[in-house]
Backbone atoms as SQL, in Angstrom:
CREATE TABLE atoms (id INTEGER PRIMARY KEY, chain TEXT, resi INTEGER, resn TEXT, atom TEXT, x REAL, y REAL, z REAL);
INSERT INTO atoms VALUES
  (1, 'A', 1, 'MET', 'N', 0.841, -1.171, 0.000),
  (2, 'A', 1, 'MET', 'CA', 0.000, 0.000, 0.000),
  (3, 'A', 1, 'MET', 'C', 0.887, 1.235, 0.000),
  (4, 'A', 2, 'THR', 'N', 0.609, 2.176, -0.850),
  (5, 'A', 2, 'THR', 'CA', 1.366, 3.416, -0.897),
  (6, 'A', 2, 'THR', 'C', 0.527, 4.558, -0.354),
  (7, 'A', 3, 'ALA', 'N', 1.212, 5.576, 0.117),
  (8, 'A', 3, 'ALA', 'CA', 0.518, 6.752, 0.644),
  (9, 'A', 3, 'ALA', 'C', -0.142, 7.501, -0.511),
  (10, 'A', 4, 'PRO', 'N', -1.313, 8.090, -0.266),
  (11, 'A', 4, 'PRO', 'CA', -1.973, 8.899, -1.293),
  (12, 'A', 4, 'PRO', 'C', -1.084, 10.062, -1.720),
  (13, 'A', 5, 'ASP', 'N', -1.316, 10.531, -2.914),
  (14, 'A', 5, 'ASP', 'CA', -0.571, 11.661, -3.453),
  (15, 'A', 5, 'ASP', 'C', -0.797, 12.881, -2.568),
  (16, 'A', 6, 'PRO', 'N', 0.276, 13.573, -2.128),
  (17, 'A', 6, 'PRO', 'CA', 0.112, 14.742, -1.244),
  (18, 'A', 6, 'PRO', 'C', -0.810, 15.808, -1.806),
  (19, 'A', 7, 'LYS', 'N', -0.896, 15.968, -3.117),
  (20, 'A', 7, 'LYS', 'CA', -1.758, 17.008, -3.681),
  (21, 'A', 7, 'LYS', 'C', -3.238, 16.682, -3.513),
  (22, 'A', 8, 'ASP', 'N', -3.572, 15.422, -3.164),
  (23, 'A', 8, 'ASP', 'CA', -4.958, 15.009, -2.981),
  (24, 'A', 8, 'ASP', 'C', -5.422, 15.102, -1.530),
  (25, 'A', 9, 'ARG', 'N', -4.546, 15.472, -0.624),
  (26, 'A', 9, 'ARG', 'CA', -4.932, 15.521, 0.789),
  (27, 'A', 9, 'ARG', 'C', -5.289, 16.946, 1.202),
  (28, 'A', 10, 'PRO', 'N', -5.968, 17.091, 2.339),
  (29, 'A', 10, 'PRO', 'CA', -6.342, 18.431, 2.804),
  (30, 'A', 10, 'PRO', 'C', -5.103, 19.229, 3.211),
  (31, 'A', 11, 'SER', 'N', -5.304, 20.461, 3.585),
  (32, 'A', 11, 'SER', 'CA', -4.213, 21.323, 4.024),
  (33, 'A', 11, 'SER', 'C', -3.483, 20.672, 5.190),
  (34, 'A', 12, 'VAL', 'N', -2.229, 20.288, 4.970),
  (35, 'A', 12, 'VAL', 'CA', -1.441, 19.594, 5.981),
  (36, 'A', 12, 'VAL', 'C', -0.150, 20.364, 6.213),
  (37, 'A', 13, 'ARG', 'N', 0.173, 20.561, 7.478),
  (38, 'A', 13, 'ARG', 'CA', 1.440, 21.200, 7.835),
  (39, 'A', 13, 'ARG', 'C', 2.189, 20.304, 8.802),
  (40, 'A', 14, 'THR', 'N', 3.464, 20.069, 8.543),
  (41, 'A', 14, 'THR', 'CA', 4.327, 19.358, 9.467),
  (42, 'A', 14, 'THR', 'C', 5.071, 20.402, 10.289),
  (43, 'A', 15, 'LEU', 'N', 4.973, 20.282, 11.592),
  (44, 'A', 15, 'LEU', 'CA', 5.587, 21.243, 12.506),
  (45, 'A', 15, 'LEU', 'C', 6.518, 20.510, 13.466),
  (46, 'A', 16, 'PHE', 'N', 7.481, 21.234, 13.992),
  (47, 'A', 16, 'PHE', 'CA', 8.457, 20.650, 14.898),
  (48, 'A', 16, 'PHE', 'C', 8.600, 21.534, 16.127),
  (49, 'A', 17, 'PHE', 'N', 8.717, 20.891, 17.284),
  (50, 'A', 17, 'PHE', 'CA', 8.930, 21.614, 18.536),
  (51, 'A', 17, 'PHE', 'C', 10.135, 20.981, 19.231),
  (52, 'A', 18, 'GLU', 'N', 11.209, 21.727, 19.348),
  (53, 'A', 18, 'GLU', 'CA', 12.406, 21.227, 20.001),
  (54, 'A', 18, 'GLU', 'C', 12.303, 21.543, 21.487),
  (55, 'A', 19, 'PHE', 'N', 12.205, 20.497, 22.319),
  (56, 'A', 19, 'PHE', 'CA', 12.004, 20.741, 23.745),
  (57, 'A', 19, 'PHE', 'C', 13.210, 20.367, 24.599),
  (58, 'A', 20, 'ALA', 'N', 14.302, 19.964, 23.959),
  (59, 'A', 20, 'ALA', 'CA', 15.536, 19.717, 24.694),
  (60, 'A', 20, 'ALA', 'C', 16.716, 20.006, 23.779),
  (61, 'A', 21, 'THR', 'N', 17.664, 20.750, 24.301),
  (62, 'A', 21, 'THR', 'CA', 18.891, 21.068, 23.580),
  (63, 'A', 21, 'THR', 'C', 20.054, 20.876, 24.563),
  (64, 'A', 22, 'PRO', 'N', 21.285, 20.785, 24.065),
  (65, 'A', 22, 'PRO', 'CA', 22.413, 20.679, 25.001),
  (66, 'A', 22, 'PRO', 'C', 22.458, 21.845, 25.993),
  (67, 'A', 23, 'GLU', 'N', 22.036, 23.033, 25.550),
  (68, 'A', 23, 'GLU', 'CA', 22.024, 24.193, 26.449),
  (69, 'A', 23, 'GLU', 'C', 20.876, 24.134, 27.457),
  (70, 'A', 24, 'HIS', 'N', 19.766, 23.491, 27.057),
  (71, 'A', 24, 'HIS', 'CA', 18.576, 23.368, 27.915),
  (72, 'A', 24, 'HIS', 'C', 18.056, 21.938, 27.844),
  (73, 'A', 25, 'PRO', 'N', 18.732, 20.996, 28.504),
  (74, 'A', 25, 'PRO', 'CA', 18.314, 19.589, 28.439),
  (75, 'A', 25, 'PRO', 'C', 17.005, 19.341, 29.185),
  (76, 'A', 26, 'PHE', 'N', 16.350, 18.250, 28.806),
  (77, 'A', 26, 'PHE', 'CA', 15.130, 17.818, 29.481),
  (78, 'A', 26, 'PHE', 'C', 15.533, 16.772, 30.518),
  (79, 'A', 27, 'THR', 'N', 15.215, 17.017, 31.778),
  (80, 'A', 27, 'THR', 'CA', 15.572, 16.094, 32.849),
  (81, 'A', 27, 'THR', 'C', 14.311, 15.415, 33.375),
  (82, 'A', 28, 'PHE', 'N', 14.342, 14.088, 33.385),
  (83, 'A', 28, 'PHE', 'CA', 13.224, 13.297, 33.915),
  (84, 'A', 28, 'PHE', 'C', 13.280, 13.291, 35.439),
  (85, 'A', 29, 'ARG', 'N', 12.186, 12.890, 36.050),
  (86, 'A', 29, 'ARG', 'CA', 12.123, 12.837, 37.517),
  (87, 'A', 29, 'ARG', 'C', 13.181, 11.904, 38.100),
  (88, 'A', 30, 'ASN', 'N', 13.520, 10.838, 37.360),
  (89, 'A', 30, 'ASN', 'CA', 14.501, 9.883, 37.879),
  (90, 'A', 30, 'ASN', 'C', 15.944, 10.344, 37.645),
  (91, 'A', 31, 'GLY', 'N', 16.124, 11.509, 37.016),
  (92, 'A', 31, 'GLY', 'CA', 17.453, 12.044, 36.794),
  (93, 'A', 31, 'GLY', 'C', 18.017, 11.805, 35.404),
  (94, 'A', 32, 'ASP', 'N', 17.406, 10.918, 34.612),
  (95, 'A', 32, 'ASP', 'CA', 17.853, 10.720, 33.234),
  (96, 'A', 32, 'ASP', 'C', 17.671, 12.013, 32.447),
  (97, 'A', 33, 'VAL', 'N', 18.513, 12.205, 31.431),
  (98, 'A', 33, 'VAL', 'CA', 18.517, 13.468, 30.700),
  (99, 'A', 33, 'VAL', 'C', 18.471, 13.220, 29.199),
  (100, 'A', 34, 'PHE', 'N', 17.642, 13.986, 28.509),
  (101, 'A', 34, 'PHE', 'CA', 17.673, 14.076, 27.047),
  (102, 'A', 34, 'PHE', 'C', 18.347, 15.399, 26.717),
  (103, 'A', 35, 'GLU', 'N', 19.472, 15.336, 26.012),
  (104, 'A', 35, 'GLU', 'CA', 20.135, 16.573, 25.623),
  (105, 'A', 35, 'GLU', 'C', 19.602, 17.107, 24.305),
  (106, 'A', 36, 'LYS', 'N', 18.930, 16.256, 23.557),
  (107, 'A', 36, 'LYS', 'CA', 18.334, 16.693, 22.296),
  (108, 'A', 36, 'LYS', 'C', 17.045, 15.910, 22.099),
  (109, 'A', 37, 'ALA', 'N', 15.943, 16.614, 21.951),
  (110, 'A', 37, 'ALA', 'CA', 14.661, 15.961, 21.714),
  (111, 'A', 37, 'ALA', 'C', 13.761, 16.907, 20.934),
  (112, 'A', 38, 'GLN', 'N', 13.082, 16.341, 19.967),
  (113, 'A', 38, 'GLN', 'CA', 12.212, 17.136, 19.111),
  (114, 'A', 38, 'GLN', 'C', 10.885, 16.403, 18.949),
  (115, 'A', 39, 'LEU', 'N', 9.808, 17.137, 19.053),
  (116, 'A', 39, 'LEU', 'CA', 8.468, 16.616, 18.834),
  (117, 'A', 39, 'LEU', 'C', 8.028, 17.048, 17.442),
  (118, 'A', 40, 'ALA', 'N', 7.634, 16.083, 16.630),
  (119, 'A', 40, 'ALA', 'CA', 7.103, 16.386, 15.298),
  (120, 'A', 40, 'ALA', 'C', 5.610, 16.091, 15.318),
  (121, 'A', 41, 'TYR', 'N', 4.827, 16.976, 14.713),
  (122, 'A', 41, 'TYR', 'CA', 3.384, 16.768, 14.660),
  (123, 'A', 41, 'TYR', 'C', 2.839, 17.402, 13.403),
  (124, 'A', 42, 'GLU', 'N', 1.604, 17.044, 13.091),
  (125, 'A', 42, 'GLU', 'CA', 0.968, 17.579, 11.892),
  (126, 'A', 42, 'GLU', 'C', -0.381, 18.171, 12.218),
  (127, 'A', 43, 'THR', 'N', -0.725, 19.168, 11.448),
  (128, 'A', 43, 'THR', 'CA', -2.065, 19.736, 11.533),
  (129, 'A', 43, 'THR', 'C', -2.740, 19.541, 10.179),
  (130, 'A', 44, 'TYR', 'N', -4.020, 19.257, 10.227),
  (131, 'A', 44, 'TYR', 'CA', -4.825, 19.056, 9.024),
  (132, 'A', 44, 'TYR', 'C', -5.960, 20.061, 9.040),
  (133, 'A', 45, 'GLY', 'N', -6.084, 20.850, 7.995),
  (134, 'A', 45, 'GLY', 'CA', -7.175, 21.810, 7.925),
  (135, 'A', 45, 'GLY', 'C', -6.995, 22.936, 8.922),
  (136, 'A', 46, 'GLU', 'N', -8.113, 23.488, 9.371),
  (137, 'A', 46, 'GLU', 'CA', -8.097, 24.642, 10.264),
  (138, 'A', 46, 'GLU', 'C', -8.816, 24.325, 11.567),
  (139, 'A', 47, 'LEU', 'N', -8.313, 24.870, 12.659),
  (140, 'A', 47, 'LEU', 'CA', -8.958, 24.740, 13.952),
  (141, 'A', 47, 'LEU', 'C', -10.166, 25.670, 13.974),
  (142, 'A', 48, 'ASN', 'N', -11.319, 25.148, 14.412),
  (143, 'A', 48, 'ASN', 'CA', -12.511, 25.992, 14.431),
  (144, 'A', 48, 'ASN', 'C', -12.464, 26.981, 15.597),
  (145, 'A', 49, 'GLU', 'N', -13.393, 27.919, 15.599),
  (146, 'A', 49, 'GLU', 'CA', -13.401, 28.983, 16.605),
  (147, 'A', 49, 'GLU', 'C', -13.500, 28.435, 18.021),
  (148, 'A', 50, 'GLU', 'N', -14.267, 27.361, 18.216),
  (149, 'A', 50, 'GLU', 'CA', -14.430, 26.764, 19.545),
  (150, 'A', 50, 'GLU', 'C', -13.246, 25.874, 19.919),
  (151, 'A', 51, 'LYS', 'N', -12.370, 25.621, 18.946),
  (152, 'A', 51, 'LYS', 'CA', -11.215, 24.726, 19.116),
  (153, 'A', 51, 'LYS', 'C', -11.659, 23.336, 19.542),
  (154, 'A', 52, 'SER', 'N', -12.779, 22.903, 19.001),
  (155, 'A', 52, 'SER', 'CA', -13.349, 21.604, 19.370),
  (156, 'A', 52, 'SER', 'C', -13.136, 20.532, 18.309),
  (157, 'A', 53, 'ASN', 'N', -12.434, 20.844, 17.235),
  (158, 'A', 53, 'ASN', 'CA', -12.259, 19.857, 16.177),
  (159, 'A', 53, 'ASN', 'C', -10.836, 19.286, 16.138),
  (160, 'A', 54, 'ALA', 'N', -10.115, 19.365, 17.245),
  (161, 'A', 54, 'ALA', 'CA', -8.760, 18.826, 17.318),
  (162, 'A', 54, 'ALA', 'C', -8.810, 17.371, 17.795),
  (163, 'A', 55, 'ILE', 'N', -7.985, 16.543, 17.183),
  (164, 'A', 55, 'ILE', 'CA', -7.877, 15.132, 17.558),
  (165, 'A', 55, 'ILE', 'C', -6.401, 14.823, 17.728),
  (166, 'A', 56, 'LEU', 'N', -6.027, 14.192, 18.836),
  (167, 'A', 56, 'LEU', 'CA', -4.655, 13.798, 19.084),
  (168, 'A', 56, 'LEU', 'C', -4.543, 12.301, 18.842),
  (169, 'A', 57, 'ILE', 'N', -3.633, 11.917, 17.947),
  (170, 'A', 57, 'ILE', 'CA', -3.454, 10.501, 17.610),
  (171, 'A', 57, 'ILE', 'C', -2.012, 10.122, 17.908),
  (172, 'A', 58, 'PHE', 'N', -1.828, 9.054, 18.694),
  (173, 'A', 58, 'PHE', 'CA', -0.498, 8.533, 18.991),
  (174, 'A', 58, 'PHE', 'C', -0.231, 7.323, 18.115),
  (175, 'A', 59, 'HIS', 'N', 0.995, 7.206, 17.645),
  (176, 'A', 59, 'HIS', 'CA', 1.401, 6.055, 16.844),
  (177, 'A', 59, 'HIS', 'C', 2.540, 5.343, 17.555),
  (178, 'A', 60, 'ALA', 'N', 2.219, 4.631, 18.598),
  (179, 'A', 60, 'ALA', 'CA', 3.237, 4.002, 19.434),
  (180, 'A', 60, 'ALA', 'C', 4.049, 2.952, 18.687),
  (181, 'A', 61, 'LEU', 'N', 3.451, 2.225, 17.788),
  (182, 'A', 61, 'LEU', 'CA', 4.177, 1.156, 17.114),
  (183, 'A', 61, 'LEU', 'C', 5.086, 1.656, 16.011),
  (184, 'A', 62, 'SER', 'N', 4.718, 2.730, 15.352),
  (185, 'A', 62, 'SER', 'CA', 5.525, 3.215, 14.238),
  (186, 'A', 62, 'SER', 'C', 6.609, 4.182, 14.677),
  (187, 'A', 63, 'GLY', 'N', 6.452, 4.789, 15.831),
  (188, 'A', 63, 'GLY', 'CA', 7.405, 5.798, 16.263),
  (189, 'A', 63, 'GLY', 'C', 7.319, 7.070, 15.444),
  (190, 'A', 64, 'SER', 'N', 6.232, 7.222, 14.697),
  (191, 'A', 64, 'SER', 'CA', 6.086, 8.374, 13.819),
  (192, 'A', 64, 'SER', 'C', 4.806, 9.111, 14.153),
  (193, 'A', 65, 'HIS', 'N', 4.830, 10.419, 13.968),
  (194, 'A', 65, 'HIS', 'CA', 3.651, 11.255, 14.180),
  (195, 'A', 65, 'HIS', 'C', 2.730, 11.226, 12.977),
  (196, 'A', 66, 'HIS', 'N', 3.201, 10.678, 11.864),
  (197, 'A', 66, 'HIS', 'CA', 2.519, 10.862, 10.580),
  (198, 'A', 66, 'HIS', 'C', 1.319, 9.934, 10.433),
  (199, 'A', 67, 'VAL', 'N', 0.142, 10.506, 10.339),
  (200, 'A', 67, 'VAL', 'CA', -1.101, 9.746, 10.239),
  (201, 'A', 67, 'VAL', 'C', -1.387, 9.342, 8.801),
  (202, 'A', 68, 'TYR', 'N', -0.965, 10.145, 7.852),
  (203, 'A', 68, 'TYR', 'CA', -1.384, 10.001, 6.459),
  (204, 'A', 68, 'TYR', 'C', -0.278, 9.391, 5.604),
  (205, 'A', 69, 'GLY', 'N', 0.281, 8.255, 6.053),
  (206, 'A', 69, 'GLY', 'CA', 1.338, 7.608, 5.294),
  (207, 'A', 69, 'GLY', 'C', 2.699, 7.907, 5.886),
  (208, 'A', 70, 'TYR', 'N', 3.720, 7.934, 5.057),
  (209, 'A', 70, 'TYR', 'CA', 5.104, 8.141, 5.478),
  (210, 'A', 70, 'TYR', 'C', 5.526, 9.568, 5.158),
  (211, 'A', 71, 'ASN', 'N', 6.188, 10.230, 6.075),
  (212, 'A', 71, 'ASN', 'CA', 6.604, 11.616, 5.877),
  (213, 'A', 71, 'ASN', 'C', 8.122, 11.695, 5.841),
  (214, 'A', 72, 'GLU', 'N', 8.683, 12.032, 4.693),
  (215, 'A', 72, 'GLU', 'CA', 10.136, 12.092, 4.528),
  (216, 'A', 72, 'GLU', 'C', 10.753, 13.307, 5.210),
  (217, 'A', 73, 'GLU', 'N', 9.943, 14.285, 5.651),
  (218, 'A', 73, 'GLU', 'CA', 10.470, 15.479, 6.318),
  (219, 'A', 73, 'GLU', 'C', 11.038, 15.174, 7.695),
  (220, 'A', 74, 'VAL', 'N', 10.625, 14.053, 8.303),
  (221, 'A', 74, 'VAL', 'CA', 11.051, 13.722, 9.653),
  (222, 'A', 74, 'VAL', 'C', 12.267, 12.812, 9.577),
  (223, 'A', 75, 'GLU', 'N', 13.409, 13.319, 10.055),
  (224, 'A', 75, 'GLU', 'CA', 14.645, 12.547, 10.024),
  (225, 'A', 75, 'GLU', 'C', 14.628, 11.441, 11.067),
  (226, 'A', 76, 'GLY', 'N', 15.299, 10.322, 10.756),
  (227, 'A', 76, 'GLY', 'CA', 15.488, 9.253, 11.729),
  (228, 'A', 76, 'GLY', 'C', 14.320, 8.306, 11.848),
  (229, 'A', 77, 'ILE', 'N', 13.302, 8.442, 11.028),
  (230, 'A', 77, 'ILE', 'CA', 12.160, 7.525, 11.068),
  (231, 'A', 77, 'ILE', 'C', 12.267, 6.615, 9.854),
  (232, 'A', 78, 'ASP', 'N', 12.702, 5.404, 10.096),
  (233, 'A', 78, 'ASP', 'CA', 12.822, 4.430, 9.011),
  (234, 'A', 78, 'ASP', 'C', 11.676, 3.435, 9.104),
  (235, 'A', 79, 'LEU', 'N', 11.299, 2.881, 7.983),
  (236, 'A', 79, 'LEU', 'CA', 10.257, 1.862, 7.975),
  (237, 'A', 79, 'LEU', 'C', 10.845, 0.553, 8.495),
  (238, 'A', 80, 'TRP', 'N', 10.033, -0.215, 9.220),
  (239, 'A', 80, 'TRP', 'CA', 10.519, -1.476, 9.772),
  (240, 'A', 80, 'TRP', 'C', 10.829, -2.484, 8.678),
  (241, 'A', 81, 'THR', 'N', 9.931, -2.587, 7.709),
  (242, 'A', 81, 'THR', 'CA', 10.113, -3.523, 6.596),
  (243, 'A', 81, 'THR', 'C', 9.701, -2.839, 5.321),
  (244, 'A', 82, 'LYS', 'N', 9.967, -3.448, 4.203),
  (245, 'A', 82, 'LYS', 'CA', 9.570, -2.878, 2.916),
  (246, 'A', 82, 'LYS', 'C', 8.049, -2.861, 2.773),
  (247, 'A', 83, 'GLU', 'N', 7.337, -3.716, 3.516),
  (248, 'A', 83, 'GLU', 'CA', 5.874, -3.772, 3.422),
  (249, 'A', 83, 'GLU', 'C', 5.208, -2.649, 4.204),
  (250, 'A', 84, 'CYS', 'N', 5.894, -2.033, 5.141),
  (251, 'A', 84, 'CYS', 'CA', 5.302, -0.979, 5.974),
  (252, 'A', 84, 'CYS', 'C', 5.269, 0.342, 5.253);
């Protein structure tokens, strides 16, 4: 199965939020530290005035934020197999 052509999908934006850097690391309660961490997410369409049309989807098995197929903009996300 291949991802649909990007020109056929609704308004989609890939956004990134860097929440840990070497200058400002993220420290867990147990003391472990992430010196570099980035959250990637996507928005589809427009948020309505009431902000009631937002849906949060987690992809625990894929390790990817991408709901609509594979997104080459996100570095370090490789497919597990050629079938995925």
